[in-house]
Each structure stands twice: as structure tokens, then as C-alpha cells.
N, C-alpha and C positions, 0 to 999 in steps of 0.2 A: 782656355779659348780651343774649342771643338774644331771651328774650321778658320784655324789660323792663316792670315794672310800676309805677305810681305812683298811688296811691290815697288818698282821703280816707272816713272813714266813722266809726261808733259801733262800739263795743264792746259785743257783746251776751250776753258770758259772762266769767265770772273764768277768767283763764288757769289752763292744767293743764300742770302738767311732768311729763316721764315719762323713761324710759331706754329706747332700743329697740335692737335689734340691727341693726348695718348691717356686712355682711360678717362678720366673725370679732371685731369689738368692739361694746361697748356705749356708745352715744351720748345727749346729754342733747338733748330736744327740749321747746320751750316752743310751746304753741298757743293760739291765742286765735280766737273766732269775730268777724267783722267783717262789718255791712252797709255796703256801699259804696254810697254813695247818690249821686243827681244834683237838683240843684234849679234852678228859674227863679224870676225875679222875679214878684211876683203884682200889680205894678200898684199897691199901696197901702200900699209899703213893707217888705213881708212876702216871704217865700219859699213856693214849692210844690216837693213832691217829686216829681219826673217819674218815677224809677223807682229801683230798687238792686237788688244783686245781693248775696248772704250767700257769704261764703268762709272758709276755714279759712286763718289765718296762722300758719305755722311759724316758729321762729327759732331755730337751733342753736347748742349749745354754751353758754358761760358768759355771753353776751348776754341770754340768755333768764330770768337773775337779776335782771336790772334790771327785765324786764317783768312778772315775778311781784311784784317789789315796788312798783311805781310805776303800773301800768296796772289799772284795775277796769272793772268793767260800767258801761255809760254813756260811758265816756271817748270823747272825741274824737279819733282818732289818724290821722296822714297814715303810711303804708306804703310803702316803696321795696322792690323786691325783682324777683323772675321767676315766671312763672305756670308752675307744672310739674305732669306728670301726677300723679293720685293714685287708682291703683287698687288695690285690697285686695280679700281674700274674708274675710268676716264669721265668727265662731265657727260658725255653722250653714252654713258652706259656700255661703253668697249672695256672688256676685261682684256690687261696685261699681266705676261707672268715675266719674272727675270730673277735678278740678283743684283746687290749693291753690297759695297764693302763698307760696314761701319768701323771707322778708323779710331783708336785708342792714341794714335800719333801721325802728325803728318809733318815730316822734314824735308827743310828746302836744301836740294842739290848745290854745292858751293861753287862749281864749275861756270855756272851763268851769274854769279853776285858780283857786280862792280864794288861794292863797299858793305861794311857792318858797322853798325852804331849799337852799343849797348846802352841800357838806362844804369841809372847809378843804382849802388846796392841798396836794399831795403835795411832800413835800422833793425836791430834786433828787438825783439819784442819780448823782455823780460831777461831772464838768466844770462850770466857772462860766463858761459864754462864750455870748454872745449867739446867737439862736437856738434856744436851749433849747426845746424843745415843751413848752407848758404841760401841766400834769397836771390 
């Protein structure tokens, strides 16, 4: 990962999923806007925000389905991925340059969760030996 990125922030809008043309195939991408922020203790038991940076976070393929299901506006997330250029031309011909984070993982912060529900464990597909990877 040449431009490794690790950041914590708040999701600013609902995730959006779309199909985009990449070469000669259509691929699924899910995007969220995240405000990556930085805080310092305020000396009275709280925190003061120093600064922040808005970025689009993209997660490709079926992993985006989990983002659509579990991530919503206001969620606190930890994002792991890499920073890549995001240069494009809008429908009016205007050119835009920037960057986005392409995520390899998006993890919910536990502090804002009220409950967690686990799905049933998947049945083993074949072998019954020690060392099976849990599903």
C-alpha cells in the first residue's frame, strides 16, 4: 500500500452505491463522505476539535453492500485504505482535481452503538479438521 491511510471520522451522508465503467466492464462502488478530524484534550475532561478534512471514501465490490446495510449518517468509523487521485470532468465540461480514499476496510466505532446482533455461524463446507477458518 504505497499511500497508506488510517483515519477516524464521522460519516456526513448516507452511503451511495453505483455501477461505474472501468475499462470494458461495469464495477460496483460504494461511496461515503467522511469528516476525518483531530482533537486535543481541553483540560476540563472534554476535547476540542483542532481541525478536520472531508474526503470521499470508496469501497469497491460486494464489501460495499455491508457499508450500505450498516453505515449511516453520523456513524463514527475507522477507515483503512490508500489515498488516490480523483480527477474528473463534470457534465458541463468543468475539470476537477482532488483525491479520495479507496478503502480496504471500514470499521464502526463502538462508542456510538446501542446494540450489536450477530448472524448465525455458517456451516463448515467440507473438512472437519482443526484450523478451519471461522465464518
